[in-house]
C-alpha positions in Angstrom: 90.9 94.1 128.2 87.7 96.0 127.3 89.3 97.7 124.3 90.5 94.4 122.9 87.0 92.8 123.2 85.5 95.9 121.4 87.6 95.5 118.3 87.4 91.7 118.0 85.2 90.0 115.5 82.6 87.7 117.1 84.1 84.3 117.5 81.4 82.6 115.4 81.8 85.1 112.5 85.6 84.7 112.6 85.3 80.9 112.6 82.9 81.0 109.7 85.3 83.2 107.7 88.3 81.1 108.5 86.4 77.9 107.7 85.4 79.2 104.3 89.0 80.2 103.6 90.3 76.8 104.7 87.9 75.1 102.3 89.1 77.3 99.5 92.7 76.5 100.4 92.2 72.7 100.7 89.8 72.3 97.8 91.3 74.9 95.5 94.3 73.0 94.2 92.3 70.0 93.2 89.9 71.9 90.9 92.1 71.3 87.8 91.9 74.9 86.7 94.1 75.8 83.8 96.2 78.9 83.4 94.1 82.0 83.6 94.7 84.7 81.0 92.1 87.0 82.5 94.2 88.2 85.4 97.7 89.5 86.0 99.5 87.6 88.8 101.6 90.6 89.9 98.6 93.0 90.0 96.6 90.3 92.0 99.4 90.1 94.5 100.1 93.8 94.6 103.8 93.4 93.8 106.0 94.2 90.9 107.4 91.6 88.6 110.4 90.1 90.3 113.7 90.4 88.5 115.9 88.4 90.9 114.7 84.8 91.2 115.8 81.8 93.2 118.9 80.3 91.6 120.2 83.7 90.6 123.6 84.8 91.9 122.1 87.9 93.6 119.2 86.0 95.3 121.0 85.5 98.6 121.5 89.2 98.8 117.8 89.7 98.3 117.1 87.2 101.1 119.6 89.0 103.3 117.7 92.3 102.7 114.4 90.6 103.8 116.1 89.3 106.9 117.2 92.9 107.8 113.7 94.1 107.3 112.5 91.4 109.7 115.1 92.4 112.3 114.3 96.1 112.1 110.5 95.8 112.1 109.6 96.0 115.8 105.8 96.2 115.9 104.2 92.7 116.0 101.4 93.5 113.6 103.8 95.1 111.2 106.0 92.0 111.3 103.1 89.8 110.4 102.2 92.2 107.6 105.8 92.0 106.4 105.5 88.2 106.3 102.3 88.5 104.2 104.2 90.8 101.8 107.1 88.4 101.6 104.7 85.5 100.9 103.3 87.6 98.0 106.7 88.3 96.6 107.9 84.7 96.9 104.7 83.5 95.2 105.4 86.0 92.4 108.9 84.6 92.2 107.5 81.1 91.9 105.0 82.1 89.2 107.7 83.8 87.1 110.1 80.9 87.6 107.4 78.5 86.5 106.9 80.5 83.3 110.5 81.3 82.6 112.1 77.9 83.5 109.3 75.3 83.6 111.9 72.4 83.6 114.0 73.6 86.5 112.7 71.4 89.4 115.5 72.5 91.7 114.7 76.2 91.3 111.0 75.5 91.6 111.6 73.5 94.8 113.7 76.3 96.3 111.0 79.0 95.3 108.3 76.8 96.8 110.3 76.3 100.0 110.7 80.1 100.3 106.9 80.5 100.0 106.3 77.8 102.6 108.9 79.3 105.0 107.2 82.7 104.7 103.9 81.1 105.7 105.5 79.3 108.6 106.9 82.6 109.8 103.5 84.2 109.4 102.0 81.5 111.5 104.5 82.1 114.3 103.9 85.9 114.0 100.2 85.4 114.4 100.8 83.1 117.4 102.9 85.8 119.0 99.9 88.2 118.6 97.5 86.1 120.5 95.6 88.3 123.0 98.2 91.1 122.7 97.0 93.4 120.0 93.8 95.1 119.1 94.6 95.4 115.4 94.5 91.6 114.8 91.1 91.7 113.1 92.5 93.9 110.3 95.4 91.5 110.0 93.0 88.5 109.8 91.1 90.3 107.0 94.3 90.8 105.0 95.2 87.1 105.5 91.8 86.0 104.3 92.0 88.2 101.2 95.6 87.1 100.4 94.8 83.4 100.9 92.1 83.6 98.3 94.3 85.4 95.8 97.2 82.9 96.4 94.8 80.0 95.7 93.7 81.7 92.5 97.3 82.0 91.4 98.2 78.4 92.4 95.2 77.2 90.4 96.6 79.1 87.4 100.1 77.6 87.7 99.7 74.5 85.6 103.5 74.0 85.5 103.6 73.2 89.2 103.3 69.5 90.1 100.3 68.6 92.3 102.5 67.7 95.3 104.0 71.3 95.2 100.4 72.7 95.3 99.6 70.4 98.2 102.7 71.6 100.1 101.7 75.2 99.6 98.2 74.5 100.7 99.4 72.9 103.9 101.6 75.9 104.6 98.7 78.3 104.1 96.5 76.1 106.2 99.0 76.3 109.1 98.9 80.1 109.0 95.1 80.0 108.9 95.1 77.6 111.9 97.2 80.0 113.9 94.9 82.9 112.9 91.8 80.9 113.9 93.3 80.5 117.4 93.4 84.2 118.0 
């Protein structure tokens, strides 16, 4: 459609942006950065500090609420934006859990899996948007910005093992790959 073509970024520009982000995602975890005291994780993500974390008795209810939001969000772009927001919250949960309970491998694994699942759902939401929505370029810009902030936070989380960082990088790369195919 003519309107769709008018609002799309040129393919070469989009490919360059996504390639740069992909490099940050893939190379970021191996930089060996230490914990950064110069930024607030929750401000960077744009979320409040989580009070209910994986492993908490109330956490399944929190997940149930997220599921309800997913069900009742009908617009495709809004669903993708919701998945971005959920990825932010799950990363905040992982960060707080790393600081609060650094020795709890089971809780870390559960929090990391929540983050990975959010990115997998985001990738499927992006795939569903292919060629159907004119607002995709705005969504791609949000994904690009969030990816960079997520990598900054993962670099600051010294408590996470390298394999956990690698898993998260692969999940983010999957979402970026889906975005690149739009």
